[in-house]
C-alpha positions as CSV (number, residue, x, y, z in Angstrom):
1,M,-83.3,-18.7,43.7
2,A,-80.3,-20.9,42.8
3,R,-77.2,-19.1,41.7
4,V,-76.7,-18.8,38.0
5,L,-72.9,-18.5,37.9
6,T,-70.0,-19.8,40.0
7,P,-68.7,-16.9,42.1
8,R,-65.4,-15.4,40.7
9,A,-63.7,-15.6,44.1
10,E,-64.6,-19.3,44.3
11,D,-63.3,-20.5,40.9
12,F,-62.5,-17.8,38.4
13,P,-61.9,-20.2,35.4
14,R,-65.3,-21.9,36.1
15,W,-67.0,-18.5,36.4
16,Y,-65.5,-17.5,33.0
17,Q,-66.9,-20.7,31.4
18,D,-70.3,-20.1,33.1
19,V,-70.5,-16.6,31.7
20,I,-69.8,-17.8,28.2
21,A,-72.5,-20.5,28.4
22,K,-75.2,-18.7,30.4
23,A,-74.8,-15.4,28.4
24,E,-75.0,-17.4,25.2
25,L,-71.7,-16.1,23.9
26,A,-70.1,-19.3,22.4
27,D,-70.1,-23.0,22.3
28,N,-67.3,-25.5,21.7
29,G,-67.0,-26.6,18.1
30,P,-67.1,-30.2,16.9
31,V,-63.3,-30.3,16.5
32,R,-61.3,-30.0,19.6
33,G,-60.2,-26.4,20.2
34,T,-62.6,-24.8,17.8
35,M,-65.5,-22.5,18.8
36,V,-68.9,-21.5,17.6
37,I,-69.4,-17.7,18.2
38,R,-73.1,-17.2,19.0
39,P,-75.0,-14.1,17.8
40,T,-74.7,-12.3,21.2
41,A,-70.9,-12.4,21.1
42,Y,-70.6,-11.9,17.3
43,S,-72.6,-8.7,17.5
44,I,-70.0,-7.4,20.0
45,W,-67.2,-8.6,17.7
46,E,-68.8,-6.7,14.8
47,R,-68.7,-3.5,16.7
48,M,-65.1,-4.1,17.7
49,Q,-64.3,-4.8,14.1
50,A,-66.0,-1.7,12.8
51,D,-64.2,0.6,15.3
52,M,-60.8,-1.0,14.6
53,D,-61.3,-1.0,10.9
54,A,-62.1,2.7,10.9
55,R,-59.0,3.4,13.0
56,I,-56.8,1.3,10.7
57,K,-58.0,3.0,7.6
58,A,-57.3,6.4,9.2
59,T,-53.6,5.4,9.3
60,G,-53.7,4.9,5.5
61,A,-53.9,1.1,5.4
62,E,-56.3,-0.6,2.9
63,N,-58.1,-4.0,3.3
64,A,-57.2,-6.9,1.1
65,Y,-57.6,-10.7,1.3
66,F,-55.0,-13.5,0.9
67,P,-55.4,-17.3,0.6
68,L,-56.1,-19.5,3.6
69,F,-53.7,-22.1,2.2
70,I,-50.0,-21.3,2.1
71,P,-47.3,-23.5,0.4
72,E,-45.1,-25.1,3.1
73,S,-42.1,-23.8,1.2
74,Y,-43.1,-20.2,1.9
75,L,-42.8,-20.7,5.6
76,K,-39.5,-22.5,5.3
77,R,-38.0,-19.4,3.6
78,E,-37.9,-17.5,6.9
79,A,-36.2,-20.0,9.3
80,Q,-37.1,-18.2,12.6
81,H,-40.7,-17.8,11.6
82,V,-41.3,-21.5,10.8
83,E,-39.4,-22.6,13.9
84,G,-41.6,-20.4,16.0
85,F,-44.8,-21.7,14.5
86,S,-44.0,-25.4,13.8
87,P,-45.7,-26.9,16.8
88,E,-49.0,-25.0,16.0
89,L,-49.2,-25.7,12.2
90,A,-52.0,-27.6,10.6
91,V,-50.7,-29.1,7.3
92,V,-52.8,-30.4,4.5
93,T,-51.2,-33.3,2.6
94,H,-54.1,-34.6,0.5
95,G,-56.7,-32.9,-1.6
96,G,-59.2,-34.2,-4.2
97,G,-58.4,-37.7,-3.1
98,K,-54.8,-37.4,-4.1
99,Q,-51.6,-36.6,-2.3
100,L,-50.5,-33.1,-2.9
101,A,-47.2,-32.4,-4.7
102,E,-46.3,-30.0,-2.0
103,P,-48.0,-29.8,1.5
104,V,-49.9,-26.7,2.2
105,V,-50.2,-25.0,5.6
106,V,-53.5,-23.7,6.9
107,R,-52.9,-20.0,7.5
108,P,-51.3,-19.4,11.0
109,T,-50.5,-15.8,10.0
110,S,-49.8,-14.3,6.6
111,E,-46.4,-12.7,6.6
112,T,-45.1,-15.3,4.2
113,V,-47.8,-15.2,1.5
114,I,-48.2,-11.5,1.7
115,G,-44.4,-11.1,1.5
116,E,-44.5,-13.1,-1.8
117,F,-47.0,-10.6,-3.3
118,M,-45.3,-7.6,-1.9
119,A,-42.2,-8.6,-3.9
120,K,-44.4,-8.8,-7.0
121,W,-46.2,-5.4,-6.4
122,I,-43.2,-3.3,-5.2
123,D,-40.7,-2.0,-7.7
124,S,-39.9,1.6,-6.9
125,Y,-39.7,3.8,-3.8
126,R,-42.8,5.4,-5.3
127,D,-44.7,2.2,-4.4
128,L,-43.9,2.7,-0.7
129,P,-45.2,2.6,1.8
130,L,-47.5,-0.3,1.0
131,L,-50.0,-0.5,3.8
132,L,-52.3,-3.6,3.9
133,N,-54.7,-5.1,6.4
134,Q,-56.7,-8.3,6.3
135,W,-59.7,-9.5,8.2
136,A,-59.6,-13.3,8.3
137,N,-59.5,-16.5,10.3
138,V,-56.3,-18.3,11.2
139,V,-55.5,-21.8,12.5
140,R,-53.0,-22.6,15.2
141,W,-53.2,-26.1,16.7
142,E,-53.8,-25.2,20.3
143,M,-52.9,-27.9,22.9
144,R,-54.7,-26.2,25.8
145,P,-57.7,-24.5,24.3
146,R,-60.0,-22.0,26.1
147,V,-62.8,-20.3,24.3
148,F,-61.9,-16.9,23.0
149,L,-58.5,-16.9,24.7
150,R,-56.8,-19.8,23.0
151,T,-58.6,-21.7,20.2
152,T,-57.4,-23.7,17.2
153,E,-59.3,-21.3,14.9
154,F,-60.0,-17.7,15.7
155,L,-60.9,-14.4,13.9
156,W,-58.6,-11.5,13.7
157,Q,-57.2,-8.6,11.7
158,E,-53.6,-8.8,10.6
159,G,-51.8,-5.8,9.1
160,H,-48.7,-6.0,6.9
161,T,-46.7,-3.1,5.6
162,A,-43.5,-2.4,3.6
163,H,-41.5,0.8,4.0
164,A,-38.5,2.5,2.4
165,T,-36.6,3.1,5.7
166,E,-36.3,1.5,9.1
167,A,-37.4,4.7,10.8
168,D,-40.6,4.9,8.8
169,A,-41.4,1.2,9.5
170,R,-40.8,1.8,13.3
171,A,-42.9,5.0,13.3
172,Y,-45.8,3.2,11.6
173,T,-45.6,0.2,14.0
174,L,-45.8,2.5,17.0
175,R,-48.6,4.5,15.3
176,I,-50.7,1.3,15.0
177,H,-49.7,0.4,18.6
178,H,-51.0,3.7,20.1
179,E,-53.5,5.3,17.6
180,V,-55.3,2.1,16.8
181,Y,-54.9,-0.6,19.5
182,E,-54.4,1.4,22.7
183,R,-57.2,3.9,21.9
184,H,-59.6,1.2,20.8
185,M,-59.0,-0.7,24.0
186,R,-59.2,2.4,26.1
187,D,-62.1,4.3,24.4
188,L,-64.3,1.4,23.3
189,L,-63.5,-1.6,25.5
190,A,-62.8,0.6,28.6
191,I,-59.8,-1.6,29.4
192,P,-56.7,0.2,30.6
193,V,-53.6,-1.4,29.0
194,V,-49.9,-1.0,29.5
195,P,-48.1,-0.4,26.2
196,G,-44.6,-1.8,26.2
197,R,-42.0,-3.9,24.4
198,K,-41.6,-7.7,24.6
199,T,-38.3,-9.1,25.7
200,D,-36.2,-10.8,23.0
201,R,-37.3,-14.1,24.5
202,E,-41.0,-13.2,24.1
203,R,-41.0,-11.4,20.7
204,F,-42.7,-12.7,17.6
205,A,-40.9,-15.3,15.6
206,G,-38.9,-13.6,12.8
207,A,-39.4,-10.0,14.3
208,T,-36.7,-7.6,15.4
209,S,-39.0,-5.9,17.9
210,T,-42.5,-6.7,19.3
211,Y,-44.7,-4.1,21.0
212,T,-47.5,-5.3,23.2
213,L,-50.6,-4.1,25.1
214,E,-51.1,-5.9,28.4
215,G,-54.4,-5.8,30.2
216,M,-55.0,-7.0,33.8
217,M,-57.9,-9.4,34.2
218,G,-60.2,-9.7,37.2
219,D,-58.1,-12.4,38.8
220,G,-54.8,-10.4,38.5
221,K,-53.5,-12.3,35.5
222,A,-52.3,-10.6,32.3
223,L,-53.7,-10.9,28.9
224,Q,-51.8,-9.8,25.8
225,M,-54.5,-7.8,24.0
226,G,-52.7,-6.9,20.8
227,T,-49.2,-6.8,19.3
228,S,-47.2,-4.8,16.7
229,H,-44.0,-6.1,15.2
230,E,-41.0,-4.6,13.4
231,L,-39.8,-7.3,11.1
232,G,-36.6,-5.4,10.0
233,Q,-35.5,-6.7,6.6
234,N,-35.8,-10.4,7.6
235,F,-38.9,-11.1,5.5
236,A,-37.8,-8.7,2.7
237,K,-34.6,-10.7,2.2
238,A,-36.5,-14.1,2.4
239,F,-39.0,-13.0,-0.2
240,D,-36.9,-10.6,-2.2
241,I,-39.0,-7.5,-1.5
242,Q,-36.7,-4.9,-3.1
243,F,-37.3,-1.5,-4.6
244,S,-35.3,1.0,-6.6
245,G,-34.4,4.0,-4.4
246,A,-34.4,7.6,-5.7
247,S,-30.8,7.1,-6.8
248,G,-31.7,4.0,-8.7
249,Q,-30.0,1.6,-6.3
250,R,-31.9,-1.6,-5.4
251,E,-32.7,-1.9,-1.7
252,Y,-34.6,-4.2,0.6
253,A,-37.8,-2.9,2.1
254,W,-38.5,-2.7,5.9
255,T,-41.6,-4.5,6.9
256,T,-44.1,-4.7,9.8
257,S,-47.0,-6.8,10.9
258,W,-49.6,-6.3,13.7
259,G,-52.7,-8.1,14.9
260,S,-55.6,-8.3,17.3
261,S,-58.2,-11.0,17.6
262,T,-61.3,-12.4,19.2
263,R,-59.1,-12.9,22.2
264,M,-60.3,-9.4,23.1
265,L,-63.8,-10.8,23.7
266,G,-62.2,-13.0,26.4
267,G,-60.5,-10.0,27.8
268,L,-63.8,-8.1,27.9
269,I,-65.4,-10.8,29.9
270,M,-62.6,-11.2,32.4
271,A,-61.8,-7.5,32.8
272,H,-65.3,-6.3,33.4
273,G,-67.5,-9.2,34.3
274,D,-68.9,-9.7,37.8
275,D,-70.8,-12.5,39.7
276,N,-74.0,-11.6,37.7
277,G,-72.3,-12.0,34.3
278,L,-70.9,-9.8,31.6
279,R,-70.8,-6.0,31.9
280,L,-70.5,-4.3,28.5
281,P,-69.0,-0.8,28.1
282,P,-71.9,1.4,26.8
283,A,-69.8,2.6,23.8
284,L,-69.4,-1.0,22.7
285,A,-72.7,-2.6,23.6
286,P,-74.8,-3.5,20.6
287,T,-77.9,-2.8,22.8
288,Q,-77.2,0.1,25.1
289,A,-80.7,0.3,26.6
290,L,-83.4,-2.4,26.9
291,V,-86.9,-1.1,27.3
292,M,-88.8,-3.9,29.2
293,V,-92.6,-4.3,29.5
294,V,-93.0,-5.7,33.1
295,K,-96.6,-6.8,32.6
296,E,-99.5,-6.0,30.3
297,S,-103.3,-6.1,30.4
298,D,-104.8,-3.9,27.7
299,G,-101.8,-3.0,25.5
300,S,-101.3,0.5,27.0
301,V,-98.0,-0.4,28.6
302,T,-96.6,-1.9,25.4
303,T,-97.7,1.2,23.5
304,A,-95.9,3.5,26.0
305,A,-92.8,1.3,26.0
306,R,-92.6,1.3,22.2
307,A,-93.0,5.1,22.1
308,L,-90.2,5.4,24.7
309,A,-87.9,3.1,22.6
310,D,-88.6,5.3,19.5
311,D,-87.6,8.4,21.4
312,L,-84.4,6.9,22.6
313,A,-83.6,5.6,19.1
314,A,-84.2,9.1,17.7
315,A,-81.7,10.4,20.3
316,G,-79.0,8.0,19.0
317,V,-79.3,5.3,21.6
318,R,-79.0,1.7,20.5
319,V,-82.3,0.5,22.0
320,R,-84.3,-2.7,21.9
321,L,-87.9,-3.3,23.1
322,D,-88.6,-6.4,25.2
323,D,-92.4,-7.0,25.2
324,R,-92.3,-10.7,25.8
325,V,-94.8,-10.7,28.6
326,D,-95.4,-14.4,28.2
327,T,-91.9,-14.9,29.6
328,P,-91.5,-14.1,33.4
329,F,-90.1,-10.7,34.0
330,G,-87.5,-12.0,36.4
331,R,-86.1,-14.4,33.9
332,R,-85.8,-11.7,31.3
333,A,-84.1,-9.3,33.7
334,V,-81.5,-12.0,34.7
335,D,-80.9,-12.7,31.0
336,A,-80.2,-9.0,30.4
337,E,-77.8,-8.9,33.3
338,L,-76.0,-12.0,32.2
339,K,-75.5,-10.4,28.7
340,G,-74.3,-7.2,30.2
341,I,-76.8,-4.7,28.6
342,P,-75.8,-1.4,30.3
343,L,-79.3,0.0,31.0
344,R,-82.8,-1.4,31.5
345,I,-85.8,0.8,31.4
346,E,-88.6,-1.1,33.2
347,V,-92.1,-0.1,32.3
348,G,-95.0,-1.4,34.4
349,P,-98.7,-0.4,34.7
350,R,-98.3,1.0,38.2
351,D,-95.3,3.2,37.4
352,L,-96.8,4.3,34.1
353,A,-100.0,5.5,36.0
354,E,-97.6,7.7,38.0
355,G,-95.8,9.0,34.8
356,S,-92.6,7.2,35.7
357,V,-90.4,4.1,34.9
358,T,-87.6,2.3,36.6
359,L,-84.0,2.8,35.4
360,A,-81.7,-0.2,36.2
361,R,-77.9,0.4,35.6
362,R,-75.8,-2.8,35.0
363,I,-72.5,-1.2,35.8
364,D,-73.1,-0.1,39.4
365,G,-76.2,-2.3,40.0
366,S,-78.5,0.6,41.0
367,K,-82.2,1.0,40.4
368,S,-84.1,4.2,40.6
369,P,-87.5,5.7,39.5
370,L,-87.4,8.1,36.6
371,K,-90.0,10.5,35.3
372,L,-91.0,9.7,31.7
373,A,-90.1,13.2,30.5
374,A,-86.6,12.8,31.8
375,V,-85.8,9.4,30.4
376,V,-84.0,10.4,27.2
377,G,-81.7,12.9,29.0
378,E,-81.0,10.6,31.9
379,V,-80.3,7.6,29.7
380,T,-77.7,9.4,27.5
381,S,-76.0,10.9,30.6
382,A,-75.9,7.5,32.3
383,L,-74.3,5.8,29.3
384,E,-71.5,8.3,29.2
385,A,-71.0,8.2,33.0
386,D,-71.0,4.4,33.1
387,Q,-68.4,4.1,30.3
388,K,-66.1,6.2,32.3
389,A,-66.9,4.4,35.5
390,L,-66.1,1.0,34.1
391,Y,-62.7,2.2,32.8
392,E,-61.9,3.8,36.1
393,E,-62.9,0.7,38.1
394,A,-60.6,-1.5,35.9
395,L,-57.7,1.0,36.3
396,A,-58.1,1.2,40.0
397,R,-58.1,-2.6,40.3
398,R,-54.9,-2.8,38.2
399,E,-53.1,-0.1,40.3
400,A,-54.2,-1.8,43.5
401,N,-52.8,-5.1,42.3
402,T,-49.5,-3.8,40.8
403,H,-46.6,-3.6,43.3
404,D,-43.1,-2.2,43.0
405,V,-40.4,-4.6,44.3
406,S,-36.7,-4.7,44.3
407,T,-35.7,-8.3,43.8
408,L,-36.7,-11.1,41.4
409,D,-37.8,-13.3,44.3
410,E,-40.2,-10.6,45.5
411,A,-41.5,-10.2,42.0
412,M,-42.2,-13.9,41.7
413,Q,-44.1,-13.9,44.9
414,V,-46.2,-10.8,43.9
415,A,-46.9,-12.3,40.5
416,Q,-48.8,-15.1,42.0
417,T,-51.8,-12.9,42.3
418,G,-51.0,-9.6,40.5
419,W,-48.3,-7.7,38.7
420,A,-44.8,-6.9,39.9
421,R,-42.7,-3.9,38.7
422,L,-39.0,-3.8,39.1
423,P,-35.9,-2.6,37.2
424,W,-35.1,-4.8,34.2
425,D,-31.5,-5.0,35.2
426,K,-32.6,-6.8,38.4
427,V,-34.2,-9.5,36.2
428,G,-32.1,-9.9,33.1
429,V,-32.1,-12.8,30.7
430,D,-31.2,-15.3,33.4
431,G,-33.8,-14.1,35.8
432,E,-36.4,-14.2,33.0
433,A,-35.6,-17.8,32.4
434,K,-35.9,-18.6,36.1
435,A,-39.3,-16.8,36.3
436,N,-40.5,-18.8,33.3
437,E,-39.9,-22.0,35.2
438,S,-42.6,-21.0,37.6
439,A,-45.0,-20.0,34.7
440,I,-44.3,-16.3,35.3
441,T,-43.3,-14.1,32.4
442,V,-42.0,-10.6,31.7
443,R,-45.1,-9.1,30.2
444,C,-43.3,-6.1,28.9
445,L,-40.6,-3.6,29.3
446,V,-41.3,0.2,29.7
447,R,-39.3,3.3,29.9
448,P,-39.5,5.7,33.0
449,D,-42.0,7.9,31.0
450,G,-44.3,4.8,30.4
451,S,-43.4,4.5,26.7
452,A,-42.1,1.4,24.9
453,P,-38.3,1.2,24.5
454,G,-36.5,0.7,21.2
455,A,-34.4,-2.2,22.6
456,Q,-34.2,-4.3,25.8
457,D,-30.7,-3.1,26.6
458,E,-31.7,0.6,27.0
459,P,-30.8,1.8,30.5
460,G,-33.4,2.5,33.1
461,L,-36.1,0.1,31.9
462,T,-38.8,-1.3,34.1
463,A,-40.0,-4.9,33.8
464,I,-43.6,-5.9,34.5
465,L,-43.9,-9.6,35.6
466,G,-47.1,-11.6,36.0
467,R,-48.9,-14.8,35.2
468,S,-50.8,-14.8,31.9
469,Y,-53.5,-16.4,29.8
């Protein structure tokens, strides 16, 4: 049988595009850089969204919605912010057949418009903290698009908060970083991430500090999976977000912003996929188990398969029945593998006569006979074990491809195929600029205990360098 996908070792970018096409995850949109997210991928995104939304709400934030169109003057009020986004902005100059009195920007992120309304809604320290989150689409005019990873339009959540003190804003930024993003990526996506601080060169435009979560992909490159930003009082001063303190004195608020996007779908493909397609973590998979009728003659196999699916659903397994016997079984099995469904329970007349089925596990590729009476227990155990196995496999790959070095030149060599760790004081601002000339970046800075530092000039920091998407 002709191969379905380009092997990863042969051409990783081509393999990635093959998986997206063959697993029916997305198509390119009609405007360059846009994408159509197909039902298979959107159902995965919905589960990501539900998990993330619950975690965000557990920190006290509430969902709201703000306009897609933002007056150009809003962005210009925070100089660093507009400078950072200028090359990516989509600007509308005409509407209703007439030139607009003021151009409007299609939302690249919402700090400016939300800042405008925070100033309106906040008056007293009693109004703080104000904790908001928005699920929306944003537009950034991408010059080198790649589906899920870099697209002109993408889906995301963006949180924006205002606080009475710098300490409270920092604590909340780090709470989102760890309790929401890191745990979501670890527990649901089964992707090990390194939490750290971006260098001043890499931080978000207009922020005072940017915290990142970096994941290693199957080819050794890094993917920035999510970021949290301390904005200091920069946006508060630009948008006059003031409050009366307990003493009655007017003070500027301290604000934050944080976001994660459909880029995580790209990370999921590249972190876990193999030469047979996508491999979905069982905790995330919309369909955890696919009960497949191999062949049918008198309806008895379909009846047994349906009963088995019902038993699994009653046990809390997300299960789907595939009884399309008019489609060749091999084609259906390959399709299930491509889409990463964690478990297949294959029910055929011969096995059924012996009171058994075949359990196929996507994560390790194994197939084994299973007695009907044991299916529910074995399936639930396999799902839990395979979630853990997928995480541990990704972690082992990251550790095997991360190397401690002592010089920048060594780091740049290692970073061709993996990650390099070395003391930040061996890199510094000048070394970072030199690495950037070779498309190598400092992915993040970490303390000796693995936590994110408060500033890049803290002593004893370690820099992680690599190539990135």
